[in-house]
N, C-alpha and C positions, 0 to 999 in steps of 0.2 A: 694599886696602892689604896689602902683603906683610908677613909675620911679622917680617922683620928691620928694617922701618921703625919708627922711634920717633916718637911724637907730641911736638910741641913744646908744652910746657905753660908758661904764664906766669901770674904773679900780677900783675894790673893793679889799680892803686889805684881806678879807676872801675868797671871791669867785674868785678873779682874774679878767680877762677881761670878762665882760658880756655885752650883747646887749639886748635892749628891742624890742621884736617883738611879741606882744600879751601876753608875759610873759618874764621874764629875762632868757636869754640863755647863757650858757658858756660851759666849759668842765671840767671834773674832772677825776680822775682815781679810779678804783676799782680792787681789786684782788679777783677773784672768780674762782672756779674750778682750782686753782693753776696758773692762768694766770693774769698778770697785764694788764688791758685794759683801754684805754682812752674812756670815754663815755660822752654823753651829760649831762649837768647839767641844769635843768629847775627849776626856782624859780617862783612860782605863785605870782602874785601881779599886781598892776596897775602901769602904767608908771610914773605917777606923785606922787606916794607914795613911801616912804622908805620901804626897806625890813625890816620886823619887827625883834625885838630882839629875839622873839621866833623862827623865821625861821633861824636866824643866829645861835642860840643855837642848833637847830635841826641838822644843817649841821656840826657844830664843834663837837657835841657829837657823831654824826654818824662817822665822820672821826676818832675820838679818839677810838671808840669801833668797828671800822669796822671789824677787824678779828673775833670777837665774833659774830657780827651780821651776817656776811657772813657765818660762820660755821653753825649758827642756820638756816639761809636761805637755805643753801645747804641741810641740814638734812630734813627740812620741804618740800622742793621741791621734794626730793626723795620720801618722804612719800606720797605727793600729787600725784606724777606721778604713783607710784605703786598702789595707790587706784583707779586711773582713767585710767590706761594703757589699760585694757581690753576693756573699752568703746571706746577709741580712735582706738584700733586695729579693733574693730568690724565695725567701719566706713570706713575702707579701703577695697577696692575690689581687688586691685593689690598686690599680695604677695611680689613682689620685692620692691615696695614702702613701704609696711607695715614694713619691717625691717629697712628702713631708717627713717620712720616717727615715729613709735612707737615700737621700738624693746624691747624685754624683757631684762631688766637690773637688777642689784642688788647693784651697787656701785655708789658713788658720782663721781668717775673718769669716769665711763660710761655716767653718766648724763651730765657731762661737754661737751660731744660731741653733746648733743641735745639742750643745753641751752646756750644762749649768752646774757650777760647784755648789754643794749643799752643806758639806761638813768637813772639818779638819779633825782627824783622829790622832791623838797622842797615844801611841800604842804601848802595850805592856813593856816593862823593862825586864829583859831576860838576863840581866847582869853580865852581858857579854861586851859591853861598851858601845854597842851599835845604837845610834839614835834613830828610832823608827817613827815615821809619820805616815799617815794615809790621808788621801784626799778622796772624798766621795762625791760623785757627780750624778745628776740625772742626765739621761741622754735619750734622744728620740728613738734610736734603733734598739734599745734594750731597756724598756720601761720597767720591767719586773725586777731585773737584777742590777740595773744601773752600771756605772763605770767606776772603777777603782784605780787609784794611782798610788803605788807603793814607793815610798822614799826612805832610803837608808843613808845616814850620814850626808844628807843634803844632795844625794844623787837619786834620780828616778831609776828604780831597778825593775819595775814591772808595770804594765798597763793591762787591765783586764776587767772582768766582772768584779763587782764590789767585794765578793768574798775573798779576794786576794789580800784585803786589808782588814777584814772583820774578824 
């Protein structure tokens, strides 16, 4: 961004303060792994277009059902991690780092030490009636690509690298 460009800031009644910088950016809160955290809120769209009713619905439904969505996400992340842990462990040559990056775990509490939510994405409206939200997380075992949680109509549909929701 050039110095003479000004960011377009808006106060939205649903999203709060948001600014346009290639997409709408704000903040929100999520309670995951027992911790309430402030994270980025990213809303896909164009600067000169309104945020769509479907995107507004996606956010409000997500917030209303957040405890259930988060519980399902935590369960599915644990399942994903346990299914892939040995592969991640095999990629490590340093045994000290191994236990920090991909330790053997069995509970959601232990998983919470490895995963940190960073962003909530309100994805593009494809005008098919599906409310799409993505949760981006940092994780110890995949620092470069991170972890993504794809949510459609308040159901977790996929866990994987962040590119599943980007």
